[in-house]
N, C-alpha and C positions, 0 to 999 in steps of 0.2 A: 504378208508377203508382197502385197502390190502397194505398200505404203510408199508414198513419193511418186508413184506412176501417175499417168494421165487418168488411169481408171480410178486409182485410190483418190485423187484430188478432185477430178471433174466428172467422171463416168457416172458415179452413183448419184451425184447431185443432179445429173440430167434425167435420171429415172424419177428421183423424187419430185422434180420440177415439171413433170409431165402432167397430162390431163388428169390422172387419177389422184395425184397429190394437190388437192385444191388450194392449200394454205401455202403458196409460194411467196417469194419476196415481193414479186411485183403485186400480187393480190392483196398481201398486207399493206404495202404502200399505198395501193389505190384505195382500200378500204380506209386506212387512216386519213387520207386525203378528204374523203367523203365525210368522215366523222368529224374532221377538224373544221370543214366549212359548215357543217351543221352546227357545231359548237359556237363558231364564230358568229353565225346568223342569230343564234339563240341569245348570246351574250349581247349583240347589238340590239336585238328587240327588247331584252329585259332592261338594258340601260335606257332605252327610250321610254319604256313603260314606267319605270321608276320616276324619271324626270317628270313625266306627265301627272303621275300620281302625286308628287310632292307639291305640284303647282296647282293642279286643278281639284285634287281631292285630299287635302291634308288630314281630313278626319277619317279616312278609309281605314277599315280594320286589318287590311293585308298590305303592309308597306315593308319593302325590302331595305330602304335606305332612308334614314331619317335624319332631319337636321338635330342638333344638340337639343335635348330635352331634359334640362335640369331637374324638374320635378319628377319625371320618371326614373332617372338615374339615383336620385336621392332615395326615392321610394324602394327601389330594387335594394341598393346597398344597406338600407335599414332593415329590410326583411332578411337579407342574407346574413347580416351580422347577428340577428337574433337566432336564425336557424343554425348557424355554426356554434352559437354559444350553448345550445341544448334546449331552447325555449320550447314550451309545450305547444301542441297543435292549436289549441284554443287561443293561446297568446299570439301565435303567429298568424292565424287566420283573422284575429281581430285587427292586428296591424295591417294586414293586407286589405281589408275592407275600409279601414280608415284612409289608408293611402289611395285607394280607388275613389272615394268620396272627394278627395282633392284634386283628382286629374279630371279635368273637363275635356280632354281630347280622346276620342274613342281609340285612335291608334295608340295612343300612350297606354290606356287601360288594357288593351289587347297585348301589347308587349310586355307589360307587367305580368299578366296572367301566364303568358308563355314561359316567362323567366322563372316564376316561384311557385305556381300552383302545383305542379307534379311533386317538387320536393316537400311541399307541406303535406300532400297526401301520403308521401312515402312516410313522413313522420307520424302521420295519423295510424297507419298500418302497423308500424312498429310499436306504437303505444297501445293500440287494441290488442295486440298480440303478446304484450309483455305480461310475465307471470304476477299473479297478486294484483292485477289491475282492477281497481274498484271505482274510478271515476267513468263518467260517460264521456267518451271521445266521439267528436264528430266523424261520421264516416266519410270516405272519398266522394260518395255520390251525394251527400249532404253539402260538402264543400263545392262540388261542381255546380249544384242547382243554385246555390247562393251566388256563384260567379257568372252564371249565365245572366242574372239580372243586370250585372255590369257590362255585359258583352265582353268579359274577360276570361272566357273558357277556351284554351287552345285545343287543337285536335289531340295532342298528346294526353290531355286530361281526360278526354272521352275514352281513349284507348286504355289509359290506365285503370278507369272505372270498370270498363268492359271486361278487361282480363281479370280484375278482381271478382266481378260477378260470376264470371265462368268458373273461377276456382271454388266459389260458393255454391256452385251447381243451380245457377239462377238463370236459365237461357231465355226466359220470357222477359226478364228485367233488361236483358241486353237489347232484345228486340225493341222494347219501349225506348231505350236509350238511343238506339240507332234513329228511330223516328224523330226523338228530341234533337238530335244531330242535325238531321236534314232540315228541320224547321229552323234551328238556330243559323245553319248555313244560309238559307233563304233570307232570313230577317236581317242578317249582318252583311249580305252581299259577298260572301267569301267564294273564292274561285275554287274549282276542283284542284286538288293537290295530291302528288303520288302517296303522301302519308295517309291519305284516305283509305288506301288498299288494307292497311292493317285493321280498320273498322270494318270495311267491307268482309274480310275473312272472319272476324268475330262474328258479324251479324249472320254470316252464312253457317258458321258452326253452331250458332245458338238456334237457328231455324232447323237444322237438321237434327240437333239433339232434342228440341221441343217436339218435333214430329215422332222421333223415336219413342219419347216418353208417352205420348198420346196413342201410339200404335197406328200412326197415319203415314202412308207413304209420302216422302217430299215431292214437291213438284216443281220443275225448273221455271214454269211461267209464273208460278206464285212467288217463288224466290226472287226473280228478277224484277217483279212488280214491286216487292217490298224493298229491294235494294235501289231501284230506280237506275240501275246500270247492270252491265253483263256480269254474271257470276263469275268468281275466280276459278281458276282451274284446280283440278283434283289435287295436283301437286302442291300448290300453294295452300289449299286447306289443310292437307295432311301436314305440311310443314308447321303451320301455326298450331295445330293440335299437338305435334311433338314438342313444341316449346312450352305449352301450357300444361300437358301432363306427361312429364319425361319418365314417370314411374311405370307407365304402360300396364296400368291394372285393368279390372273389369270395366270400369267406365269407359277408359280409353279403347279397349277393344270393341265395346258395343257401338261407340260412336264411329270408330274406324270402319267397321262393317257397313254401318248405315251410309257413311260417306262414299265407300266403294260401290255398294249397290246402287246409290243414288246416281253417281256419274256413269256407271255402266249401263244403267237403264236407258240413257240417252244415246247409246252407241248401237252400231249394226254388227250383230255376231258374224254376219257374212262379208264383212269389209273387205273390199279388193286390196286396199293398202296393207291391212294387216296380213292377208294371205301372201301378198307379194313379199313383205318382209320375212315371213316364215319360209317362204320358197328359197330366198336368198340364203337363209341360214342353212337350209336342208342341201343346197348346192355346195356350201362350204363344209359340209359334213358336220355341223353343229346341231347335235340332238336335242340339248337342253332348250334352246329357244323355240324349237318346234313343238315340244311338249308344252312350253309355256304358253305358246300362242293358242294351242288346242284348248288348254285349261282356261284361258282368258275368253276365248270364243263361247265355251260353255257357260261361264259365269255371266257373259252379256247376254246369252239367250235366256238364262234363267231370270235375270234381273229386268230384261225389256220384254220378255214374254214372246220374242220372236224366235221361232225355231232355226236350227241350223239346216240349211238346205242341203240337198243331195250333192249339188255341186262342191259345196264347202267341205263335206265329209269326204268325198272322193279325192278332193285336192289334198286333203290331210293324209289320206290313205297312201297317196303317191309319196308324200313328204316322209312320212314314217318309214314306208319301204327304202327310200333313199338313205335314210340314217341308221339302217340296219335294225329297225324296230317293226319288222313285218308282223309279228305277233300282235301287236298293238293296232296295226292297219286292219287286220282281220276282224277286230272287235268293233271297228267302225262300220265294216260290212254289216255286221249283226245289228247295229244300230239303224241303219238303212231299213233292214228287213223288219225290225220291230216297230219302226215308224210307219209301217204300211205303205212304204214307197216301193213301187215297181222299180227294180234296178234298171238303170240305163245301160247302154252298151259300154261307156267309159267306166261305169262302176264294175261291171264284170271284168273288164280288161285290168283295172286296177287290182281286183281280187286275184286274178290269174297271176300277176306279177308278185304279189304279196305271199301267196301260198307257195310259190317256187322258191321263196327265200325264208320258209318257216320250217323249223325242225332240222332233223339230221340230214346230211347231204343225199343220202341214197333215197330217202322217202320224198323228197321235194319234187322229183320229175312226176312221180306218180299222182302226187297232190295236184299239181298243175293240169295234168291230163284229166284227172276226176272233174275239176271245175270246167274244163273245156268241153266235156261230154254234157255237162248241165246247161251250158250256155244256150238260150233260145236262138241267138243270131250270132254271127261273127262278122267283123269288118277288118279293113286293112291294118287297123291298129292292133287287133287281135293277132293277126298273123305275124306282124313285125315283133310283138312281144313274145310270141311263140318262139320265133327265131332266137331272140335274146335268150330265152330260157334254155333252148337246146345248146346254144353255145357255152352257157355256164356249165351245164351237164356234160360238155365234150361231146355231144351226140350230133356230130356233124353229118352223119347220114340222115338223121331227121329234119336237119336244116335244109338239105337238098330236097327232101320230099315236100316240104311245105312251100319252098319257094319255086319249085320247077315249072309251074304253069301261072305264076302271079308276078313274074318280074316286070310286067308292063305297068304294075302299080308303083309309083315313085317311092312311097314309104317303105314298100316291102323290098324294092331292089336297093334302097339305101341299107335297110337292116341286114340284107343278104350280103352286100359288098362288105359291111363292117364284120360280119361273121367270117368271111373268106380272109380278110385282113387278120383277124384274130388267130387264124391258123399259121401265119407267118410264112406261107408258101408263096414265093414271088411269082413262080410260073403259073400258079393256079389264079393268083391275083391279077396279074396281067391279062390272062385269058378271059377271066370274068369281066374285066373292065372293057376289053375289045367286044365281047359279047353284048354288053349293055349299050355300048355306043353303036354297034351295028343294029341293035333293035330300035335305035333313037329314042332311047330313055332320057327324058330331060333330067339334067342333073342340077340339083339345088347346091347352094353354098355348102350345106351340111355334107353332101356327097363329096363335093371337091376337098372339104376338110379332112374327111376320111382318107381320101386318096393321098394328101399331102402328109398326113400323119403316119401313114403306112410307109411311105418312102423314106420320111425322116427316121422312123423307127428301125428301118432294116438298112439304114445308110446307103440307100439308093439316091444319093444327093444329085446326081445329074439330072434326075427326072423332076425336082422340084421346080425350077424355073420354067420349064415347058408347061407345067401344069398351071402356074400362075399366068403365063401367057394365054392358055386356053380359057381360063376363067374370065379374063379381060375380054377376050374375042367373043365369048359366048354371052357377053352382056350381064354376066352375073356380078353382083356387088360383094366384095370381100367383106367379111365381119371381122369383130376384134378376135374371135377364135382363130381365123385365118392368119392374123398377124401373131398371135401368140405362138402358133406353130412355126411361123417364119423366124421369129427371134430366137426361138428354141433351136431351130435349124442352123441359124447364123452362129450362135455361141458354140454349138457343137462342132461345126466344121472349123472354127478358129481354134477350138481346143485340140481337134485331131490333128491340125497342123502345128500345134505348139505355139499358137499366137495368142496374144491377149487382146480382149476388146477394147477398142478406143473411144474416144470421144465422138469421132466422126460415125462410127457404127451406131451409136445410140441416136446421133443427129439425124441420120439418115432414116432410122425406124421411125422416130417419132414424127418426122416431117411427112413420111408416107401414111402413117396412121391419121394425121391431121388432115391430109388431103382427101380422105374419104369421109371426113367428118365423124370419125370414131374416137372413143376415149379408152385408154388402157384400163383393164379392171384388175381385180385382185389375182385372177389367174394368169394374166399377162406378167404382172410384177412377180408372181411366184416363179414363172419360168425364167425370168431374168435373175431373180435370186438364186435359183437352182444353178444356172449357168455360171454365175460369178462365184459360187461356193466351189464348183467343181474345177474352176479355172484357178482356184487357190486364193481367190479374194474374199478370205472369210470375214474380215472386217467390213468390207463393202457390203457383203451379203446380210451380215448382221445388222447393218444400218438400214437396209431395205426391209428386213424382218421386222425391226422395231417400228418403222413406219407403218406397216401393214397391221401390227398389233394395236397401235395407238389409233388408228383409223377404223379399227374393228373389221378390218378386210382379210385378216389371216384366215386361210382355209386349212383343212387337215393336211393337204398336201404341202402347204407352206410350212408347217410344223415338222412333218417328216423329213422335208428336204433339209432344214436346218439342223435337225437332230442327226441325220445321216452325215452331214458335213462336219458336225462337231465330233462326232465319233471318229470319223476318218482322220482328225488332226489330233485325236487323243485327249480332246477336252470333254472327258466323261461327265464331270460334274454339271457342265453347262447343257450337255445333251440330255442328261436325266433331269435337270430342272425344267427344260422345255417340256418334256414328256409329262412330268407331273402337272405342269401347267395346263397341257393340253386336256388331261384328264379332269382337272378342277373346273376347266372352262365348259364342260359338257359336250366335247366333240364326241362323235361317233368313231370310237376306236376299234378297228377291225383287226382281224388276225394277221393281215400283211403288216399292219402297224406294230403289233406286238413283236412280229418276226424282226422288224427293223431294230427294236429296242435289244431283243436278245442277241442278235447279230452284233451290234455294237459292244455289248458286255463281253461277247465271246472274242471279238477283235482285240480287246483291250485287257482280257484277263481278268475280268471282274465277276468271278464265279459267286462270290457271296451276295452280290447285288442281284445276280440272276436268280438265285434261290429265294432271296427275299420277295422278289416280284412274284415267283412261281407259287410260293406258299400262299401269298395274299389272293392270287387268282383262284387257287384251290379252295381256300377257306370260304371265299365269297361264292363258291359254285359257278365260276366263270371260265375254269380251265377248258372245258369242252368247247365252248363257243369262241374262245380267244386264241387257242393254239392251233397251227397248222403244221404241215409237214416240214416247212422250213424252221419254224420255232423249235420243234424237237430236235431237228439236226443241230442248230446252234447251241441249244442247251446241252445236249450230249457231248458236243464237240468241245464245249467249254469245260464241262466235267472231265473229260479225258485229259485235255491239256493241262489243267490245274490239279488233276488227281483229287478233285472233290467228289468223292464217291457217294455223299450224302445227296448231292444235287442229281447224280445219276439215278439214284434209288427213288427220289422223289418224282423223276420223269417217269420211271417204270411203273410207280405206284399209279399215277394219273392215267397212263396208257391203259393198264390192266383194269382199273376202276371203270373206266369209260368205253373199254373194249375198242380201243382206238389204234391197235397195233397194225392194222391194215393200211394207214395213212403213211407209213413210214416209207421212205424211198430207199432204193439199193444202197445209196451212199450213206444214208443214215444206219442202214442195217450193218454196214460194214463197220461203222463207229461203235455199235452194239457189240459186235464180235470182238472188237479191240478192247472194249471195257470188260467183257467176259474173261478175255485172256489176262486182263490186269487183276482179276480176282473178284470182280463185282457180280453179285448173284443176279442171274436174269429171269424174270418170270417165265413160267412154263409156256403159255402161249406165244410169248415173243420169241423164246429159244427155240420153238418148232419152226420159225421162220428163217432161222439162220442157216 
């Protein structure tokens, strides 16, 4: 729709070129310049080094550029001719030794070995493995040992022999070979080269398998003493193992487990970095990475012998609750108790929130109050959590009771203000705000963000800029959440006026963000994407969505925003594809998200698709936890509009089975009555409500 406009051509590029999109043209150009200068420097130094070697050390074994060496070239050509004509290993190697004897230059011998030794070894392996072979064929290791006497053994030959030893399940031989290589390198004065990494990986694999065979735990200090260098990463070792044992049999699995445990044993199960990454995934609504992080933390604890601390377990309790896995969070509480840890206040608060999101809606409040009664003490966070729970239960009377004598506590006044905002009552919100100011309660940026968000949500746009003035006057620094609300506000006001966002809008926004030293995040970009899609710029919104996907910054809100936009434009296949992707990526899909899917199907008359998904939810035992009153309405509306009475009957079956008739709204009940009038049989319990 906006193709060819300033937004279509420039606006979205401004978004992608912002602080959140690190790989901009400028950064690529800058990085390329650095790389170019480094390469240029390397080439210059290499050129100088080569010249020096040719002049001062003509017999050195590691020479990158040589003067013409007729003897070497003749030897190489003669051996390659024999190799191509199918000569035997014995004949080839015999010729190789003869030619080495005639070369009195160490560099030439090294070059000849590098050119022909590995192909001769490959011929040896082919002959050894040939059916009906009766002759004694020299092994690659025998060929290597003879070549060492002439200082004509290239690194590639060591690698070839080591890989062959690995296939023959001889890890101790590989370790001996590695020691021989180190000695050979010292004797010949060879410099370290990147290709040594292949040998380092093989030696590491050999050490780990040798320990596994002996029933001994591998030790990092011992390994690095053997290697005389840093151990390779777990990923590099796994990569080498996958090449050597592609069939993934029992030996592969045993070595892989040993590698994994070995590297895990060196890590901290309570790593702040790992917890931070998991927390970011939880904020994005991605359940799978949270479960993966918890599983990894357990594995590290087992391998290292270091227990998970209470802080770590509580952090995971909060994350699991956030991604709608509160039942799993309560299991972590049990672990705390079973470990003999006296629960801290933060652990009790995490349990309070978890039980308020576990089980059926009506029982949740009772569960939370039961935990509250058992708490030995309560703090401000307890009461703030309690306010949040009462808001979820729509018990605003209990919110007032908790907050009435505690508003002088900032965390509680913040929770109370959010509770009042959730009611949507402008008069009450304004009076509460005035009351808090009169009490001289200090407002944090989180409080101001709640105020801004309320004004934008209730379209009280005239109040937004005065709040921003108040923030600056109070000396409070805006955060990126503040600017996320502001860009959402800007796009909404433009849309309400029928205007399109321009380049200047984004220029102004990003300049202001930069002025405060902030960087836009995935939530900011999602707000922009949502504004673009609602302005009709689907293509630009899709570009931004693709960017968020590629940079692993797409949140559950990002997906639902683009899905809703696609449905609104009749792009059902695209919307459904995004929803399936969201499921496969392990996002925590909640009832509101399922409602968005069923609303889209209903809007576009896709009754068969709606029935397909509904059947899948029912068959997997997920219908009760996934469907809310909105989903039921959209499903039944779709069934009525398309006269798909099989869909209606399936909805009724699920309602009856789960005794969920009470969740239906008056609007849905009216649709049920219309279905009844159309001849659909209504279950008795539901019929009684009509």
